[in-house]
N, C-alpha and C positions, 0 to 999 in steps of 0.2 A: 388896354388905351393908350398908356403911355407912351408904347415902342412905335403904335402910329402917328402921335404925333411926332415924334420925336424925328421922323423920317419926312413930314410933310412941310419941310421949309422949302419956299419956290424962288427962287433967284428972282431980281427983281425983271428982268428982259429978257423974254422969252426969242428963241428963234424963227417960231412958228406962229400964227395969227391966235391958236390955240393949241393945248397940248396937243401934241403928236401919237397920232394910233402906233403901238410898239411891234413889232410881227420880228422872233428871233425863232429861225427855221434850222434846226442840226439835225445833219446828217450821220450816220453809224458806222465808223468803218469805213469812210469812202477816202480814196486815194488822191495824192495832189494831180494825177495823170489820168482821172475817171472823168473828168469834167471837160465838156466840148472849149470854153476857154482857156482852158488849160493843156489842151496839147488831145484827149481822146477824139479818135477817130472813127473808132466803130459804134458809141452808144449814141445818137445826138441825145443832147438835157439842151432842148431850146430855150424851155421854163426857167433854169436857172442862168443857161447865159445871159436872158434877159434882164438881170438884174447886172450884170454886170455891165451889161450895154447902157443901160437907163440909171448906172453911176458908178460904183468903183469899184476897181479889179485889187486887191491885194498879192503881190506875187511875192511876199516873204510875212502870209499870214502866219500865225501857228497857234498851234491847239496849247490848251493850261498843261496838259499830261498825256506823255504817251498810252494811256489806257481808258478807258469810259468814266470811270465812279469822280476821281480827282478832276479830272477835265470839265465835268460837269458840276463838281463842285466850285472848280474856279469861276465859272462862268456864272453861277446864281450866287455868291460871296462876293464877285468883284476882287478880290483880296487873293494870293496866294495861297493855296490850301494848305500846304504844310503850315501856315502859321495855326491852322487851327487843328494837327496834326492830322489830314487825311490826305493817305500818301500812296492808299492801294485799292483796288479792286474787291469787292467784299466777296468775292462767290458767290453760289447756291444762296438763300434767306435761310437754308435750314442749319448754315453754318455760319451765319453772322453774326458778329460780336454783337449783343441788342444795344450798343454804343453808336455804331457804323451809321454814318452819316451826319448832316450839314449841322452842328448843334445847337441847339434854338438859345445861344447867346451871339450867333451869328448872323444878324439878317438878309434875309435873300431878297432878292431882286423884287420878286412880286409880292414882299410883302409892303417894300418900299413903295410901289407903286398903288397898291391896293390903297395904301395909307393916304395916296396924292388923289386920291378919288376915280381911279381907274377901274375899268372889269377887266379880271385878271380870267386869263384861262388857260389849260393845259392838258396836250393830246398827245401823247406816245412813250417813251421810254423815260423811268423815273428814276433808278439806281441809284440812288443817293439816299436811302433810308428806307427800313423798312417798317418799324415798330412806330409806338401809338407817337403822335407827339413829330414825326418826324417826315412822315409821308405828304403827298403835295397838297392835298384837300386841308393840311393843319397848318401850311408852310405860306398861306398867305395867295392862294388859289384857289378864286369863287364858283369855277365849273372845272372838271378833270372824267379824263376817259384815260387811262394809263393800263401799265403794269409794272407795278412793281422791282422786278430783278434787270438783270443785263441781257435776259435775252428770251426767246421764244419764240413759236413757231407762228409764221404769220397766216398760218390757216386759222380760224378760230372755232373747230369742229375736233382740231386735232388730239389726236390718242399721246403724245408725244410723254415720255414721262418728264415727270417734273416741271409741268410745261407751267409757267406763273399766271394765274388769271387773270382778266380785263376785270379792271375797276371803272366804273363811275361813279364820281364824288363819292368817293371811299367805301363803297358797297359791292360786291362780287358782282359781277354783270355776265349772263350766258346768253344773252339774245344776239350776239353778232353772228352776221350768216357773210359775212365781207371779206374778201384779203386786206390783211391789216390796213397795208400802206394807203389802200383805200378808203380805208374807215377813218384812217386820223386824219385823213385830207376831207372826208367829209364831215366831218364833227367841227375840225376850224371850220369849214366854210360854215358851219350851222350857226358856232360861237359869232363869226362878223356879221352875218346877218342877225341874229339876236343883239347886239351891240352895238349893230351902225352907228347909230349917234352919237358914240366914242364918248371917254376916250377908252381904249382897249390895248392891252397887251396881250397877244398871244405867243405861247411859248409849243411849238411844236417840232417836239423831237423825235424826229423816225427811229423805231430800230434796222430799217432799211441804210443801209444794207449790209447790217451785220450777219452771217450766220446764224442758223440752219440756208443754207441755199435753197430757196424757195420762190417761185415765180409760176405764177399762174400761165396758161397756154395761150388768152389773150398777148399779154405779153412779149411769154418767149416766140410766137409765131412774127414778131416784127422784125425777127434776128435767124430768117433765115442760111442767111448766109455765113456765121457763126459756126464751128463743125467741133469747138471743142464745146460740152457738153456742160461743164462748170460755167465756163464764158457766158454761154447761151441764158443758162438762169441767171448769173448773175447780172447779165442786159437787160436781162426782163425786170429785175427787181429795180436797177436803177432807174429805165423808163418808167417803170411805176410809180417812187418816189418823184420825178421832174413831173408826168402826169399832175400828177398833189398836189404840187408847187406851181403849176397853173390854174391851179382850180381857184386857191387864193388868190394869187394875181387875181384872176379873172373876177371874183366877188369882191377883192376892192376896185377894181375899176368899176363893177357894175354900179355901186354908191359913189363914184367918183371919190373913191377914199385914199386914191396913190398915193397923189398928190401931198399931200399931208399921213401918211403913214412910213415910218423909219422900220427898215427891212432888212434883215441881215440874215446871210444863210451861210453856214460855213460847219466844218466838222470835226466832233470829238476828238479822234486822230489820226492816223494815217492807218493807210489797210493795210490787211494782213496777207500778203499774197499770196502767197503758197495756199492758205486754207479756201479765197473764196475769188480767184485770178482780180483781185481788186491790183491798180496798175499805181505806184509811185515816182514813176518816171518825174523828170530824168534824176532824181531824189537815189541818195544809199539808204537801204534798212526800211524796216515798215513796223505796224503797232508793236507797241511794247518795249520798242528801240528811244534811244534819245537820241540815233541817227536822225537828221532831219527828214525821212520817209518814217520815222515815228509819230515826227512833230508839226513838219508844215504842211497842209492842209490847204484845198479850196477856200475860199472862204473872199466873200463878193458882201456890198452891201449898196443900197437905193436909198434917197430921198429927194424926191423932185422935189423943184425951186428952192433945195437948199444946199443940195449936194451936188459936184458938179458931175455930166454925163459923160462915159468911157473914159474914166478916169484910170488910168495904172497909176494905183501909189508902191513906191520898193522899200519903203519905208520898214523894217519887224516891226508888226501890229501882234497881240494876242487875244486869246477866247475873254477874258476879264475886260479888256478894251470895248466890250460889247453892252457890258454891264455899265460901267464907266460913262460911255455915248448916251445909251438908254436914257439914264437918270441927267442930263445933261439937256437931254431933247425933252425932257418930261418937267424940267427947270425943278428938278428935285437937287438941295446942295447936298453936299455931304458934311456930316457932323464931323469936325476937328476931333472927335474924340475915336472917330472911326475910319480913319484914314482910306481909302481904296489904293491899290496898284496900279490897279484900271486906269486912261487917259480918255478922256475926251477925245474922238479922233474926228471929232465936225471943227475942231479949232484948225484940224493939222489937213484936213481936203479942203478947206475952204483957202486955206494959205494965209489965215489970223494968227498960227504959231510956225514959227520953221523950223527946221534939225525934224531929229526923231525924235518919235513920243515917249520912247526909252532910252535909259542910258546902255543900260543894259538890262538883259533880260536872264532868269535862273530856272531850270528843270530840275528837280529832284523827285528820288522815290524811296521813302524807307526800306529799310531791312525785317 
C-alpha cells in the first residue's frame, strides 16, 4: 500500500479536463525504414501513419537499447536500465537467471498508473522477468494476455520446440485459435471496451515483426507483387500489425475516446535486416548494434487537442521519455528520491520548453 500511495501524487494542474487514457504500442524489431511515414514503399502502414498525421513524428527517436529486454526495461522503468543492472537479453527461460527482470525495488509504469486510479492492461510480449514476483500480473497490470519469453510462434497451436505458453492473468491459456497479432489486437480492443469509462493504461507489446517469419495467407495475399518469399511473409506480418493498430484506434473513436487518449507507437530496437528483411534505411547497422540502425526507430505520438497535428520533431528523444510523458499526462509527480531519466515531451512538443529534451544520451551493454 505504501508503494501505491507513494506514486499517487498529482500535479496541481492537469493538461486535460480529466486524466487521459494512455496507450503505448510497442513493435518488435521494426526497422526505421519499415513504416510508410519513414519511407517504406512496398508495405502500406496507414494506421501507424495516421498517428503521425494526427500527432508528431520523431525523426530522431531512439530505443533504449539495441535488443529487446533492456529496451523494454528502460520504457517501463523510465530510467537508464543499466542503473539497475539490466543490460542483456535473457535467452530462453530455461537458461535465464532466477533474478532476470526489473527488480521489485524499481517501480514500473503500470504500478504507478494503477496507484493513480488507472485500469491497467497488457497484451503481447513481456520479456522482462519469468519468475514469481517479476511477471506482468504481479507488476501492476490488472489484466494480462501475454507470453513471457522473447519469441514464439504466431500460430497458437504450433508444435515448434520450446514454444512459450500463452498466459492469461498469470495462468496458462490453451484456448487461442487466432494468429497472435490478431489475437493481441482483439484482446486490446476488448480491454478498451471494458474500461471505456476510463482512465485506462493499455500496453500493447506486439511480438511482430520479430522472427519467426510467419504470416497467414490472408495477409500474404496482399503482396502478390513481392517475389521474395521472406519479404512477402514479413510484409504480411507488418500488415497484420498495422491492421491491429487500426482496430485499437477505431475502438477509441467508436467511444469518442481518441481526443483524450495519449497514444505512442515505436519499436523496441532496429530491425535485424538479414534475418527478416526488415529495413533500417538510410541508417547504418541493425539490431544488436549501437550504430544508428540498431537504436534509431519509427517513433510517433498523438494526443488530440493537446499535441500539434502533423508536426515533425527533430531533436533526439528516447523510449524512456514515453514513461515520463505518460506520468506527466496523468498528473503524477515523480518523487525526488526516484528521479527519472526520461523527459516530459509534452512541454517540448507544445513549445513550452525550448532546446533539446536531453543534452546527451547514452547507451551501454554489459559484458
